[in-house]
C-alpha positions in Angstrom: 82.4 129.7 125.4 84.8 127.8 127.6 81.9 126.0 129.3 80.5 125.0 126.0 83.9 123.7 124.9 84.2 121.7 128.1 80.7 120.2 127.6 81.4 119.3 123.9 84.7 117.8 125.0 82.9 115.7 127.6 80.3 114.5 125.0 83.2 113.5 122.6 84.7 111.4 125.3 81.3 109.8 126.0 81.1 108.9 122.3 84.5 107.3 122.5 83.5 105.2 125.5 80.2 104.3 123.9 82.1 103.0 120.9 84.1 100.7 123.2 80.9 99.5 124.9 79.2 98.8 121.6 82.3 97.0 120.4 82.4 94.8 123.5 78.7 94.1 123.4 78.9 93.2 119.7 81.8 90.8 120.3 79.9 89.2 123.1 76.9 88.6 120.9 78.9 87.4 117.9 80.9 85.0 120.0 78.0 83.6 121.9 80.1 83.8 125.1 78.5 82.6 128.3 80.6 85.0 130.4 80.0 88.7 130.1 83.7 89.5 130.8 85.9 90.5 127.9 88.4 87.9 129.2 86.2 85.2 127.7 85.8 86.8 124.3 87.8 85.5 121.3 90.6 88.0 120.6 89.9 88.1 116.8 86.2 88.9 117.4 86.9 91.5 120.1 89.7 93.1 118.0 87.5 93.1 114.9 84.5 94.8 116.6 86.8 97.4 118.2 88.4 98.2 114.8 85.0 98.6 113.2 83.7 100.7 116.1 86.7 103.0 116.0 86.5 103.4 112.2 82.8 104.2 112.4 83.5 106.7 115.1 86.3 108.4 113.1 84.0 108.6 110.0 81.2 110.1 112.1 83.6 112.7 113.5 84.9 113.5 110.0 81.5 113.7 108.3 80.0 115.9 111.0 83.2 118.1 111.0 83.6 117.7 114.7 87.3 117.2 113.7 89.1 118.9 110.9 88.8 117.2 107.5 92.6 117.0 107.4 93.9 116.3 110.9 97.3 115.3 109.6 97.8 118.5 107.5 100.7 120.5 108.8 99.6 123.6 110.7 103.0 124.7 111.9 106.5 123.8 110.6 108.8 121.7 112.8 112.5 121.1 112.5 112.7 117.4 111.5 115.7 116.5 113.7 114.0 118.1 116.7 110.7 116.3 115.9 112.5 112.9 115.9 114.1 113.6 119.3 110.7 114.8 120.6 109.1 111.5 119.7 111.9 109.4 121.3 111.9 111.7 124.4 108.2 110.8 124.9 109.0 107.1 124.6 111.9 107.4 127.1 109.7 109.1 129.7 107.0 106.4 129.2 109.5 103.6 129.7 110.9 105.4 132.7 107.5 105.6 134.3 107.2 101.9 134.0 110.3 101.4 136.1 109.1 104.0 138.7 105.5 102.6 139.0 106.1 98.8 138.8 107.2 98.6 142.4 103.8 100.0 143.4 102.1 96.9 141.9 99.0 98.9 141.0 95.8 97.0 140.1 95.4 96.8 136.3 91.8 95.4 136.4 92.7 92.4 134.3 93.8 94.5 131.3 97.2 92.8 131.1 95.5 89.4 130.7 93.3 90.9 128.0 96.3 92.4 126.1 98.2 89.1 126.5 95.4 87.2 124.8 95.3 89.8 122.0 99.0 89.5 121.0 98.5 86.5 118.8 95.7 88.1 116.8 96.7 90.1 113.7 93.6 92.2 113.9 94.3 93.0 117.5 97.9 94.0 116.7 96.4 96.3 114.0 94.1 97.7 116.7 96.8 98.2 119.3 99.4 99.7 117.1 97.5 101.7 114.4 93.7 102.0 114.7 93.7 102.5 118.5 96.4 105.2 118.6 95.0 107.0 115.6 91.5 107.1 117.2 92.7 108.2 120.5 94.8 111.0 119.0 91.9 112.2 116.9 89.6 112.1 119.9 91.8 113.5 122.7 94.2 115.8 120.9 92.5 116.8 117.6 89.1 116.7 119.3 89.1 117.4 123.1 92.3 119.5 123.3 91.6 121.5 120.2 88.0 122.2 121.3 89.3 123.5 124.6 92.0 125.6 123.0 89.5 127.1 120.6 87.1 127.7 123.5 89.7 130.0 125.1 91.3 127.7 127.6 95.0 128.3 128.3 97.2 125.8 126.5 98.6 124.2 129.6 95.1 123.8 131.1 93.8 122.2 127.9 96.6 119.7 127.9 95.9 118.7 131.5 92.1 118.4 131.0 92.6 116.3 127.8 95.1 114.2 129.6 92.7 113.7 132.5 90.0 112.5 130.1 92.6 110.2 128.4 93.6 108.7 131.8 90.0 108.2 132.9 89.0 106.1 129.9 91.7 103.6 130.7 89.7 102.5 133.7 92.4 101.3 136.1 95.2 102.7 138.3 98.0 100.8 136.6 97.1 102.4 133.2 95.6 105.7 134.3 98.6 107.5 135.8 101.0 106.5 132.9 98.2 107.5 130.5 97.9 110.9 132.1 101.6 111.6 131.8 101.7 110.2 128.2 98.7 112.2 127.3 100.3 115.4 128.7 103.5 114.8 126.6 101.4 114.0 123.5 99.4 117.2 124.2 102.7 119.2 124.3 103.7 117.7 121.0 100.3 118.7 119.6 100.8 122.3 120.8 104.1 122.4 119.0 102.6 121.6 115.7 98.8 122.2 115.9 98.2 118.8 114.4 98.8 115.1 115.2 102.0 114.6 113.0 104.2 114.1 116.1 101.8 112.8 118.8 100.5 110.0 116.5 103.9 108.4 115.8 104.9 108.9 119.4 101.7 107.1 120.5 102.2 104.3 118.0 105.8 103.8 119.1 104.8 103.7 122.7 102.2 101.0 122.0 104.6 99.0 119.8 107.1 98.9 122.7 104.4 97.7 125.1 103.4 95.0 122.6 107.0 93.9 122.3 107.0 93.5 126.1 104.0 91.1 125.8 105.9 88.9 123.3 109.0 89.0 125.4 107.9 88.9 129.1 111.5 89.1 130.3 111.6 92.7 129.1 108.3 93.5 130.7 109.4 92.0 134.0 112.8 93.9 134.0 111.7 96.5 136.6 110.6 93.7 139.0 113.9 91.9 138.5 115.9 94.9 139.8 116.4 96.1 143.4 114.0 98.9 144.3 116.8 101.5 144.3 118.0 100.4 140.9 114.5 100.5 139.4 114.0 104.0 140.8 117.4 105.1 139.5 116.8 103.7 136.0 113.3 105.1 135.8 114.4 108.6 137.0 117.3 108.6 134.5 115.0 107.7 131.6 112.5 110.4 132.6 115.2 113.1 132.8 116.7 111.9 129.6 113.3 112.0 127.9 112.8 115.5 129.2 116.1 116.7 127.7 115.2 115.2 124.3 111.8 116.9 124.4 113.6 120.2 124.9 115.3 119.8 121.6 111.9 120.0 119.8 111.9 123.4 118.1 109.3 125.2 116.1 109.7 128.7 114.6 107.0 129.8 117.0 106.0 127.8 120.1 102.5 128.3 121.5 102.9 130.0 124.9 100.4 130.1 127.8 99.6 133.8 126.9 98.7 133.0 123.3 95.3 132.2 122.0 94.8 129.2 119.8 93.2 131.4 117.1 96.3 133.6 116.8 98.4 130.4 116.7 96.4 129.1 113.8 96.5 132.4 111.9 100.3 132.4 112.3 100.6 128.8 111.1 98.4 129.5 108.0 100.4 132.7 107.0 
């Protein structure tokens, strides 16, 4: 059963990647670009085809019942105050990673230039802040992670596998490692609730902060402006602070590594 869950999870990730490929190819055809690189594509066209591709993917997953019909329906109660701190804790860790990784100057494969070109397009802003995070949470948490949990995989292992898939689809080192850590934190939030109520707003907030950095480069360049020791100190402090905030997230019953997902769902429904 676990092997089948892994295979189905892999196929779901392939569908997600195919949606991106189809969107890029459609943008290339519609724009009549002479260069096959996304860098040459008009942001409005690229953003529009991505939004359409993601919406079609979500509808397909919903109609075929690969995901639940109500992925935002509460499955497990969460203390509101703790939920808020959990979301901001995730953001604090994500920003801290930026300070820790910037000195490494990892190759971003040109993604920063693509995002910088997208920032002036309303449809791209919609894609980066709403449609993209929603699709990724449905695919990687509600889809991949939930499949693995229902297939009998231990919760911590399901979080790591889903996070690894999430990192791989980002396609470059500069995004892959932060995506893995962010995916793991979002996966923990998913475990706490059994749905995407917390991981979706946390993901949206993370992307909004990244978008603000594109509009105000001085913020995005802050880690480079600091001495190495200061960047490492600030990054470490933010990661630790974020971890403390995540610890405040409380549920009446937290899914433990020894639990099965089915028993978790039965408890949530009772």
